[in-house]
N, C-alpha and C positions, 0 to 999 in steps of 0.2 A: 318871599320865599319861605317855605315851611321849614321848621327847625331841623328836621332830618336832612333836608336838602341843603340847608345852610352849612351844617356840619360836614357834609360830603364835599361841598365846594371849598370850604376852608382847608380840609385835609388835602384836597387835590392841589391847592395853591402851595401849601407847605411842602408837599412832596416834590413839586416841580421847582420850587424856588430854593430850597435848602441845599447847599453844596454837600456832597458826600466826601468825607475825608478819604484820602488815598489809602490810608492804612487801616481804615475801619473795616470790621467784619461783622456782618449780621449774626447775632447770637441771642440766646435766651437771656432776657433781661434779668432773670433770677439767678443766672450763672455768671456772676461778674468776672470771675477769673477763668471762665471757659474750661472748667474741670471736665466737662463732658466731651470736649473736642477730641481728645485722644484716648478716652477711657476704653473704647472697644479695641482700638489698635494695641493698646498696652496689654490688654487681657489676652490677646492672641499672639503676642510676641514671645517666642520661646526664650528661656533663660540663656545667657551666653554660655558657650561651650568652655571646657576647662582651659583651653589655650587661647580663647577668643578675647581680643582687646576691643571690646565694644566702646564706641564713642557716641555720646549724645550731643547733638548740636542744639542749643537751647536759645530761643530768642523770639523775635517778633516777625514782621512780614519779610524782612530780609532773609532770615533763616527759613521761614516757611517756603518762600519762593526758590530757595537754593536746593531744598530736599529732592526735588524732581530731577536734579542734575547729579546727584550723588553717585549713581551707578556709572555715569560717564566720567566724572571728574575724580572719583575715588574708586576705581574699579577693583572689585574683590574685597573691599573693606566693609566691615560690619558697622556701618555708620547709620545712625538713626536721627531723623529730623523731628524736633518738637518745637517748632516756631508757630506763633499765632499772630496774625496780622493785627496791628494796632495796639499790641499789649505794652504795658509799662512795667517797671520793675516790681511794684507791689503786687500786681496780678501774677507775675512770674514767680514771685516768692510763694504765693499761696499754693500754686500747683507744682512746686519744685519737687516735693517728695514723690508724688505719684508719676510725674512725667520725667523724672531723672533718677532719683535714688532707687525707686522700686524696679527700674530697668537694669540695675546692677552694672553700670558701665565702668570701664577702667578710667575713662576721662570724660569730663563734660566741657564743652566749648560754649562759654556764655557770651552772647552778644546782645547788649541791652543798653538802654539809656536815651536813645534818640527820641523816642516817643514821650518820655518823661520831660525832656527839654521842650518838646512841642506842646506839652500840656494836655495830652490825650485824655488823662483821667483827672484833670484839674491841676492847679498850680503845684509845682514841685521844686524844692530847693535842691542844690547839689548835695547838701547833707542828707536829705531824705533818700536820694538815689544811692549815695554811698552806703547808707545803713542797709538798704535792701540788697545791694550787691555783697556786702560783708556777710549778711545772713546766709545768702545762697552759697557763698564760698565756705563758710563755716559748716553748714549742713553737709556739703559735699565732702569736705575733708574728714569730718568725724565719722563718715561712712566709708572711708577708704577710697574716695574718688578723687583723682587728680584733676586740677582745675586749670583750664586755659581761659584767661580773662581777656576778652577782645576789646580793643579800642572801639569807640563809636566811629563809624565811617564818616568821611568828610561830607559836609552839606553846607552850602552857602544860603539855602532857603528851603522851606518846606512848602510844597505845592498846596497842601491843605491848611496851611497857616501863613498866608501871605503877609509880608511886612515884618515877620519875626526873623531876626538875624541870629542863627544858632551858633555861629562860629566861635565866639569867645567862650560860650558855655561848653561846647564840645571840647575845645582845647583844654579848658580847666579840668573837666571831668577826666579826660584821657591822662592828663599829667598826674592826677590823683591815683588813677588806676595803675599806672606804671609803678609808682612808689609803693602802693599797697600790695600789689602782686609780688614785688620783690621782698617785701617784709614778711609775707605769710607763706612763701614757698610755692606760689602759683606761677604759671607761665604767662607773661604779658604778650599778647598777639597784637602787633602794631600795624593794623590795616591803614590807619590814617596817614602815616608818613609815606607809605609806599604808593598810595592812591590819590592823594590830594593834588589838585592843580594849583596854579599860582594864586587863585582866588580862594583857596582852602575849601573848594568844592570838588565835585566829581565831573569829569568830562562826559559828554554825551555817549562816547564810546563805552564808558564804564558803567553809566547809569542813565537809563532812558528818561528819567524825570528829575535827575539830580540827587536822588535818594536811593532808589531801588536798582540794584545792579542788573546789567545786561549779562548775557552769557559770557562775554569777554571779561566783564567785571568779576563774575564768579570764578572764572578760571584763574584770575590773578589772586583772588582770595584763597582759592584751593591750594595754590602753591605755598602761600604763607601759612595756611592752617596745617598743611602736611608737616612742615618743619616744626611748628609749635607743638603739635600732637606727639611727634617723635621725641621731642625734648621732655614732654610731660611723662611719657611712658618710660623713657630712660631713667627718669628721676624717681620712679616708683620704688 
């Protein structure tokens, strides 16, 4: 086989054999944090009005998938989705200023950490996740943005990382978040306790693959988020 033909054959084998992570999104390899993902949308988003209580939902694929339902589940609310599939907390920290602070929200709802536990951008300790979440909270608060810090959703396994049991790491990270939020004046949004089944995962009714919510799952999250946002706004 000629060298060029060999390369083409090898590429074909790699593409057909390599599993694609459920949470991965094709993006510019030179744009590690996906800063270009919302750049145009941000530039065309008008500043909030004088009485507008804008809320930015910030996260990964769970938040990205939820945004299409905002008009239905939060009717009339000026809520903005800034989730990117597959992202981990270091990537979210890099784009936090342009995708949250510069949009001038009253509240940011941060939902992150499950992809760090899955190792989407390499090995990550809980301390590393904590540091990134702390930095996002601190940047928000110094800019007058109230923070809703969301628990990691229940998951008993990750379809794109078979064999990894995330449950103890999720429980430990959520317990830290609860205490940290209380200590810094953020609102802790506990999705996990409300949605977990007896196996500390998500039932099929709430998540079609055990991780990503169905519409019913998002409805339950919307009820919980509404109460948390109301608390955050009242505390401003």
